[in-house]
N, C-alpha and C positions, 0 to 999 in steps of 0.2 A: 676903155670904155666901150662896152656891147654895144650893138647897134640892132634895134629891131629891124625885120625886113621892109616895115613900112618906113622906115626912117632913112632907109638909103636914098641918096640923091637920085632924083630922077625918075623914081618910084611910086606911084601910088596905087592906094588899094582903091578897087573900084567902089562906086558909092553903093550899090545895091550891096554888095559884102559888109560894107562898115555898117550899113543900118543892122544886116541880119547879124553880125558879131555883138552889136550894141544892145539889139533886142534878146539876145541870147543871155546877156548879161544881166539885163532888167528881170527876164523870167526866172533865171536861176535865183535871182536876190528874193523873188516875191515868193519863189517856191521854199527857199531857207528860211523865210520868216514864216511861212506857215507851218513848216517841219517843226522850228524852235516854239512856235506858239502852241503846238499840239503834244509837245515835249513838255512843257510846262504844265500843260493841263492835266497831262497823266502823274506829273509829280504833285498836283493838287489834289487829285483823287486819291494817290497814296497817302497824302497827309491829311485832308478832310477834316481841316482846322474852320471855326468860324470866321475869321479873316479871308480866306479863301473862295468865298462866293463871291465878294466882290471882285478880286482878281481874275477869277473867270468870266464873269460880266464883262470886263474890261477886253480881256484875250478874245473873246468872244463877237463882242461890237462890231468889229470889224468886216466880220463876214457876214451879218446880217443884211437884208434887203436884197441878196444876190438873186434868190428864188424861193418860192414857196417851201419848195422840201427844204432847203438847208435851213430857213428860218423856223421850220417846224421840227428839225432835227436837231438846233440848239436848244430849242424850247424844252424837248423831251431830254435833252443831258442836264439841263439846269434844273429841271424838277426831279430828277433822279441826284442829281450832285447834292441840291439842297436836303434831299430825303436824306441821304447819307451823310452830311454835316450834321443834321439833327440828330441821327443816331448816334453817331460817336460822339457828340455832345452830351447826350443824356445816358450813356455809358451800357446801352443795349447790346452786347457782345451778339448777341444771338442772329442779329440782322445784318450784322456788318459786312460779313463776306459777301453774302448774296447781293447787298446793294453796291459794294465795289465792283462786283462782277458786271451787274447791270450799268452800272454809271461807263465802266470800260466798253462795254458793247456798243453803248449810245455815242461814244464818243468815235468808236471806230465806225460807225455807221457815218457819222458827221466827216471824218477823215474820207471816206470813199465819196461821198458827194461831192468833196473839194479836191476831188482826185490828189490827194497828198500821199506819195508813195509810203507805204508800211515800212 
C-alpha cells in the first residue's frame, strides 16, 4: 500500500499548510460549481425553451445578493433570456440570432463580475 507523505510515521504537516490546502480545495470546488452553472446557462441560451426560464432562475439564485452590480447583471440577463424564450416560442426567427447574441453577452458580463475563468 502506498503511503502519502503526511501519513508517514512521525511526520506531520504544519497546521498553516494544512489550512492552506483545505482552503484551496474548497475554493476550487466553488469555482468548479460556478463554472458548471455558467456552462448550464450557456446550454439554456442555446435551447431557449419555456421550461428553461425556471432552471435559469434556480441556477442564478445562489449568486444574487452578493453586490448590486451582480444583481443588476442577473436581472439584465434574465430579461434578455425571457425575451429570447418568448421569441423562440412565437417562431419569430428574424430576431432570434440577435437575442441569443445579446443573452450571451449579458452572461459573459455576469461571468466577468463573478470572476469565473472564461
